[in-house]
DOMARMAR-832945 format. One record per residue (C-alpha): z, y, x. Coordinates in steps of 0.05 Angstrom, whole numbers, padded with zeros to 5 digits, always signed. Each point is the difference from the previous one (the first is absolute). Layout:
ZYX;...
END
This chain:
+02202+02300+02270;+00043+00032+00052;-00031-00005+00070;+00068-00013+00031;+00011-00059-00047;-00064-00034+00024;+00021+00012+00072;+00070-00029-00013;-00031-00062-00032;-00047-00010+00059;+00057+00009+00050;+00043-00050-00038;-00058-00050+00002;-00006+00009+00076;+00075-00008+00010;+00001-00062-00043;-00058-00030+00038;+00030+00016+00068;+00067-00032-00018;-00033-00064-00024;-00056-00008+00051;+00043-00023+00060;+00030-00057-00041;-00068-00021-00026;-00027+00000+00071;+00060-00037+00027;-00001-00053-00055;-00072-00017+00014;+00014-00013+00074;+00069-00032-00001;+00022-00063-00035;+00067+00006-00035;+00051-00056-00009;-00002-00038-00065;+00065+00032-00025;-00033+00069+00005;-00058-00024-00041;+00047-00028-00053;+00037+00066-00002;-00064+00040-00006;-00023-00043-00059;+00061+00025-00038;-00018+00074+00008;-00043+00003-00064;+00058-00030-00040;+00047+00053+00027;-00048+00056-00014;-00014-00025-00070;+00074-00006-00017;+00014+00069+00029;-00054+00029-00045;+00020-00036-00064;+00075-00012-00002;+00026+00071+00009;-00040+00029-00059;+00023-00058-00045;+00074+00005+00019;+00009+00075+00012;-00040+00033-00055;+00056-00010-00050;+00006+00052-00055;+00066+00007-00037;+00025-00064+00032;-00059-00042-00023;-00059-00025+00040;-00067+00031-00015;-00040-00052-00040;-00065+00024+00031;+00022-00020+00069;+00033-00065-00022;-00064-00022-00035;-00043+00019+00060;+00047-00037+00046;-00001-00062-00043;-00076+00001-00002;-00004+00009+00075;+00049-00056+00011;-00037-00047-00046;-00068+00015+00033;+00031-00007+00069;+00030-00067-00016;-00063-00024-00034;-00053+00024+00050;+00043+00003+00064;-00035+00065+00020;+00042+00063+00008;-00059+00047-00008;-00018-00029-00068;+00073+00003-00021;+00003+00073+00020;-00064+00016-00038;+00026-00037-00061;+00064+00041+00001;-00039+00065+00006;-00046-00022-00056;+00060-00018-00044;+00030+00069+00014;-00065+00035-00017;-00009-00041-00063;+00072+00013-00022;-00010+00075+00010;-00065-00002-00038;+00026-00040-00059;+00074+00019-00005;-00001+00068+00032;
END
């Protein structure tokens, strides 16, 4: 592997840590209002929808939605509604995509 690539990855990790550390430190010492807590609880839903909806809607080929992404989205939605856990829904969608590619091609 390229030595510069390893260096870039390490530098990105340091920058990522340094940008998140002040908020982690601040959040452990300061109590936020209830409305901030309610807003922060919605962050996973926003992240999940930003990861799943664009591939479903915008991977259209010849004016038709890609069935692979539609099936994976439906599976992720079903698991999310059933289990109420975003991480499991995301894993189910990824597993559905992998299974579709394995079986259908």
